[in-house]
C-alpha positions as CSV (number, residue, x, y, z in Angstrom):
1,M,-23.1,6.3,-25.8
2,S,-22.4,9.4,-23.9
3,P,-18.9,11.1,-24.0
4,V,-16.6,9.9,-21.5
5,R,-15.6,12.4,-18.7
6,H,-11.9,11.7,-18.1
7,H,-10.7,11.3,-14.4
8,T,-7.4,11.6,-12.5
9,V,-7.1,9.0,-9.3
10,Q,-4.5,9.1,-6.6
11,V,-3.6,6.1,-4.7
12,P,-1.4,5.8,-1.8
13,A,1.7,3.2,-1.1
14,T,0.8,0.9,1.9
15,S,2.8,-1.2,4.6
16,A,1.3,-4.3,5.9
17,N,1.8,-6.4,8.8
18,L,3.1,-3.5,11.3
19,G,5.2,-6.6,12.9
20,P,2.7,-9.4,14.2
21,G,-0.3,-8.3,12.1
22,Y,0.6,-10.5,9.1
23,D,-1.5,-10.4,6.2
24,A,-4.1,-8.6,8.6
25,Y,-2.8,-4.9,9.5
26,G,-1.9,-2.4,6.8
27,V,-1.4,1.6,6.7
28,A,-1.5,3.7,3.8
29,L,1.4,6.1,3.3
30,D,1.6,9.3,1.5
31,L,3.7,7.9,-1.5
32,H,1.5,7.8,-4.4
33,L,0.5,6.3,-7.6
34,V,-1.4,8.8,-9.9
35,A,-3.3,7.6,-13.0
36,R,-5.3,9.4,-15.6
37,S,-7.5,8.6,-18.3
38,L,-7.2,10.3,-21.6
39,P,-8.7,10.0,-25.3
40,R,-7.2,7.1,-26.9
41,D,-4.9,7.2,-30.0
42,A,-5.0,3.6,-31.4
43,Q,-1.3,4.6,-33.0
44,E,-0.1,5.3,-29.4
45,P,0.9,2.7,-26.6
46,R,-2.2,2.1,-24.3
47,V,-0.3,3.4,-21.2
48,R,2.6,6.2,-20.8
49,V,4.4,5.5,-17.2
50,S,6.8,7.8,-15.5
51,G,8.6,7.7,-12.4
52,E,9.5,4.7,-10.4
53,G,9.7,1.6,-12.7
54,A,8.9,3.5,-15.9
55,E,11.3,1.1,-17.6
56,D,10.0,-1.8,-16.7
57,L,6.2,-1.4,-16.3
58,P,4.1,-2.6,-19.3
59,T,2.4,0.1,-21.5
60,G,0.0,-2.4,-23.5
61,D,-3.1,-4.0,-22.2
62,D,-1.0,-6.4,-20.0
63,N,-0.4,-3.0,-17.4
64,L,-1.9,-3.9,-14.2
65,V,-3.9,-0.5,-14.0
66,W,-5.5,-1.3,-17.3
67,Q,-6.0,-5.1,-16.3
68,A,-8.1,-3.8,-13.3
69,I,-10.2,-1.6,-15.3
70,V,-11.0,-4.7,-17.3
71,H,-12.0,-6.7,-14.4
72,F,-14.0,-4.0,-13.0
73,C,-16.0,-3.7,-16.1
74,V,-16.3,-7.5,-16.7
75,H,-17.3,-8.3,-13.2
76,H,-20.1,-5.5,-13.3
77,E,-21.1,-6.2,-17.0
78,V,-20.5,-2.9,-18.5
79,A,-18.7,-1.9,-21.7
80,V,-14.9,-1.1,-21.1
81,P,-14.1,2.3,-22.0
82,D,-11.5,2.6,-24.6
83,V,-9.3,5.0,-23.1
84,A,-5.5,5.6,-22.9
85,L,-3.6,6.0,-19.4
86,R,-1.1,8.4,-18.1
87,V,0.7,7.0,-14.9
88,T,3.0,8.7,-12.5
89,N,4.4,6.2,-10.1
90,R,6.2,7.2,-7.0
91,I,6.1,3.5,-5.1
92,P,9.4,1.5,-5.2
93,L,8.5,-1.5,-7.0
94,E,8.9,-5.1,-5.2
95,R,9.9,-3.4,-2.0
96,G,7.0,-4.3,0.2
97,L,5.1,-0.7,-0.1
98,G,2.2,-2.0,-2.1
99,S,3.2,-1.0,-5.8
100,S,1.0,-3.9,-7.2
101,S,-1.9,-3.0,-5.1
102,A,-2.0,0.7,-5.7
103,A,-2.0,0.0,-9.5
104,I,-4.8,-2.5,-9.0
105,V,-6.7,0.2,-6.7
106,A,-5.9,2.9,-9.1
107,G,-7.7,0.8,-12.1
108,L,-10.8,-0.3,-10.1
109,T,-11.3,3.4,-8.8
110,L,-11.0,4.8,-12.2
111,A,-13.4,2.3,-13.8
112,R,-15.9,3.2,-11.4
113,A,-15.5,6.8,-12.3
114,L,-15.3,6.4,-15.9
115,T,-18.6,4.1,-15.9
116,G,-20.6,5.6,-13.1
117,V,-21.2,2.1,-11.6
118,P,-22.5,2.9,-8.1
119,V,-20.2,0.8,-5.7
120,G,-18.8,2.0,-2.5
121,D,-15.1,1.8,-1.4
122,R,-15.6,-1.2,0.8
123,A,-17.3,-3.2,-1.8
124,L,-14.3,-2.8,-4.1
125,V,-11.9,-4.3,-1.5
126,P,-13.1,-7.9,-2.3
127,L,-12.6,-7.2,-5.7
128,A,-9.3,-5.7,-5.4
129,S,-8.3,-8.7,-3.1
130,D,-9.3,-11.1,-6.1
131,L,-6.7,-9.6,-8.2
132,E,-3.9,-9.0,-5.6
133,G,-4.3,-12.1,-3.4
134,H,-5.0,-10.6,-0.2
135,P,-6.5,-7.4,1.5
136,D,-4.3,-6.3,3.8
137,N,-2.6,-3.8,1.2
138,V,-5.5,-3.0,-1.3
139,A,-8.1,-2.2,1.9
140,P,-5.7,0.5,3.2
141,A,-4.8,2.0,-0.4
142,L,-8.6,2.1,-0.9
143,L,-9.9,3.6,2.5
144,G,-6.5,5.3,3.8
145,G,-5.6,5.3,7.6
146,L,-5.0,2.1,9.7
147,V,-7.0,-1.3,8.2
148,V,-7.5,-4.6,9.8
149,C,-8.7,-7.3,7.7
150,S,-9.9,-10.8,8.4
151,R,-12.5,-13.4,6.9
152,D,-15.3,-14.6,8.7
153,D,-16.3,-18.4,8.8
154,A,-18.0,-18.0,5.3
155,G,-14.9,-16.7,3.9
156,T,-16.1,-13.3,3.7
157,V,-13.6,-10.5,3.8
158,V,-14.3,-8.1,7.0
159,V,-12.7,-4.9,7.0
160,R,-12.3,-2.4,9.8
161,R,-10.6,1.3,9.2
162,I,-9.6,3.9,11.9
163,N,-6.9,6.8,11.8
164,P,-3.6,5.9,13.3
165,A,-2.7,7.4,16.4
166,P,-1.8,11.2,15.6
167,P,1.6,11.1,17.8
168,L,2.9,8.5,15.4
169,R,4.9,9.1,12.3
170,P,5.9,6.4,9.8
171,V,9.5,6.1,8.0
172,V,10.3,3.8,5.7
173,L,13.9,2.5,4.9
174,V,14.1,1.2,1.2
175,P,17.0,-1.0,0.0
176,P,18.4,-0.9,-3.5
177,T,17.2,-4.4,-4.4
178,R,14.0,-5.7,-5.1
179,Q,12.3,-9.0,-3.8
180,S,9.5,-10.6,-5.4
181,T,6.4,-11.2,-3.3
182,T,5.7,-14.5,-4.8
183,D,9.4,-15.5,-3.9
184,A,9.0,-14.1,-0.5
185,R,5.9,-15.9,0.3
186,A,7.5,-19.4,-1.0
187,V,9.8,-19.7,2.0
188,L,6.9,-19.3,4.6
189,P,6.0,-22.2,7.0
190,D,2.7,-24.1,6.8
191,H,2.3,-24.3,10.4
192,L,3.1,-22.2,13.7
193,A,3.5,-24.0,16.9
194,A,0.6,-23.2,19.6
195,A,2.5,-21.5,21.9
196,D,3.9,-19.2,19.1
197,V,0.4,-18.5,18.0
198,A,-0.5,-17.4,21.5
199,V,2.7,-15.1,21.5
200,Q,1.7,-13.8,18.0
201,A,-2.0,-12.8,19.0
202,G,-0.9,-11.1,22.3
203,R,1.9,-9.2,20.3
204,A,-0.7,-8.2,17.5
205,G,-3.2,-6.9,19.8
206,H,-0.6,-4.9,21.7
207,V,0.5,-3.4,18.2
208,L,-3.1,-2.6,17.3
209,G,-3.8,-0.6,20.6
210,A,-0.4,1.2,20.0
211,F,-1.2,2.2,16.8
212,T,-4.7,3.4,17.7
213,G,-3.4,5.6,20.7
214,L,-4.4,3.2,23.7
215,W,-1.0,2.9,25.0
216,P,2.5,3.7,24.0
217,V,4.5,1.4,21.4
218,D,6.5,-1.3,23.0
219,P,9.4,-2.1,20.5
220,R,9.9,-5.4,22.4
221,L,6.7,-6.5,21.1
222,S,7.3,-5.7,17.3
223,G,8.8,-9.0,16.3
224,D,6.9,-11.3,14.2
225,L,7.2,-15.1,14.7
226,L,5.4,-16.2,11.4
227,H,7.0,-14.7,8.3
228,E,10.2,-12.8,9.5
229,P,12.1,-16.0,10.6
230,A,11.2,-17.7,7.6
231,R,12.5,-14.5,5.6
232,R,15.8,-14.1,7.6
233,H,17.8,-16.1,5.1
234,V,16.5,-14.4,1.9
235,M,16.6,-11.1,3.4
236,G,20.0,-10.8,5.4
237,P,20.4,-7.0,5.2
238,S,16.6,-6.1,6.2
239,T,17.0,-8.6,9.1
240,A,20.0,-7.0,10.4
241,L,18.6,-3.6,10.0
242,L,15.6,-4.8,11.9
243,A,17.6,-6.1,14.6
244,A,19.7,-2.9,15.2
245,L,16.4,-1.0,15.0
246,R,14.8,-2.8,17.8
247,A,17.8,-3.0,20.0
248,D,17.9,0.6,19.6
249,G,14.5,0.9,20.9
250,V,12.4,1.7,17.8
251,H,9.4,-0.1,16.6
252,A,10.2,-1.6,13.4
253,W,8.6,-4.3,11.0
254,L,9.4,-5.8,7.5
255,S,7.1,-3.9,5.3
256,G,4.8,-6.3,3.6
257,A,6.8,-9.0,1.9
258,G,10.0,-6.8,2.3
259,P,12.8,-6.0,1.8
260,T,11.7,-2.4,2.9
261,V,11.8,-2.0,6.7
262,A,9.5,0.3,8.2
263,V,9.3,2.1,11.6
264,A,6.7,4.0,13.8
265,V,8.6,6.9,15.8
266,P,6.8,9.9,17.9
267,R,6.1,12.9,15.8
268,G,8.3,15.8,16.2
269,R,11.4,13.7,17.4
270,A,14.0,14.4,14.7
271,D,16.5,12.7,16.7
272,D,14.6,9.3,16.2
273,V,14.4,9.9,12.5
274,A,18.4,10.4,12.8
275,R,18.9,7.4,14.5
276,C,16.7,5.4,11.9
277,R,18.8,6.9,9.2
278,A,22.2,6.1,10.8
279,H,21.1,2.5,10.9
280,A,20.0,2.5,7.5
281,E,23.1,3.9,5.9
282,V,25.1,1.1,7.6
283,H,23.2,-1.3,5.4
284,G,22.9,0.8,2.5
285,F,19.0,1.8,3.0
286,V,17.7,5.1,2.0
287,T,15.4,6.5,4.7
288,Q,12.2,8.1,3.9
289,P,10.1,10.2,6.6
290,L,6.5,10.2,5.5
291,A,2.9,10.7,7.0
292,F,0.0,8.3,7.2
293,D,-2.4,8.9,4.1
294,L,-5.8,9.2,5.5
295,A,-7.8,9.8,2.5
296,G,-7.2,6.7,0.6
297,A,-8.0,6.3,-3.4
298,V,-9.3,9.7,-4.5
299,A,-10.7,10.3,-8.2
300,C,-11.1,13.9,-9.6
301,P,-13.0,14.4,-12.8
302,D,-11.4,17.0,-15.5
303,G,-13.0,20.4,-14.3
304,G,-14.1,19.2,-11.1
305,C,-12.7,18.3,-7.6
306,A,-13.4,15.0,-5.4
307,F,-13.0,17.5,-2.2
308,A,-14.5,20.6,-3.0
309,A,-17.0,22.6,-5.5
310,V,-14.1,24.0,-7.2
311,D,-11.9,23.4,-10.3
312,R,-9.0,22.0,-8.2
313,C,-7.5,22.2,-4.7
314,V,-4.3,21.7,-2.8
315,Q,-4.9,17.8,-2.9
316,C,-5.4,17.8,-6.4
317,P,-3.9,14.4,-7.9
318,R,-3.5,16.1,-11.2
319,E,-0.4,18.1,-9.6
320,R,1.1,14.8,-9.0
321,L,1.3,13.9,-12.8
322,S,4.5,15.6,-13.5
């Protein structure tokens, strides 16, 4: 067996829904999880974790990044490389910013790089969805940008990607408390009235057009009728913050399963960010102005670069490990 060439992968956080695009729309954000493979020392833990959630995340074979590596290798019937992992996570856990999706995508991307199995990013989306449960977070984590996901009549995942409109800037408002995605999904209704389905579809179309730059964002159409009403009672502060932002003319949505609230504001408008921050502080949320991540998951080999024929570049994920 040839020696393993170790890699470092960088995966962005994500925000799903964008309002009425429940389980269908997602964007990648420039907040990252970075994982690097290293030679394995059997006396040391499989995974060393630093950053967000370092005290909670598993360090053994039950770590989600490692589980995704194993899943990839089993799926493609190749040997699992016996490597150690060093993970630096900047994505808050259980806040609706795709921390689990990032870990899964990091593992799959790292496994592909380590084994050399020739499989494209889009082909990884169904595999990542099998582990995560739905594609609206894993697809933008893999592909970057703005992603729309659905299934055809045969149940096959269909994914389309585009860069978000350049005039828009994402801002996330992160609460101190966590919210389990499983618990957040448990309160959802089984059905939606036909009239509400029509409203939801119209709003989703409007939001997609706005995020691709076809027309301005209209905060009056940012509300969701499927998951936000059901989660109102278990995420009171997030619901109150959403209402305050929308009343102030800001396009805001419950990010993923929450409790983070995300907004899209015109780029270069510091006063809009300041207004969001003022509302966030009332409810104890921390404001993080970000940018859209357009690259998605990136893997760089030791001594090489995924972007250029040099040892490293300004985008090098190895710089984010410390």
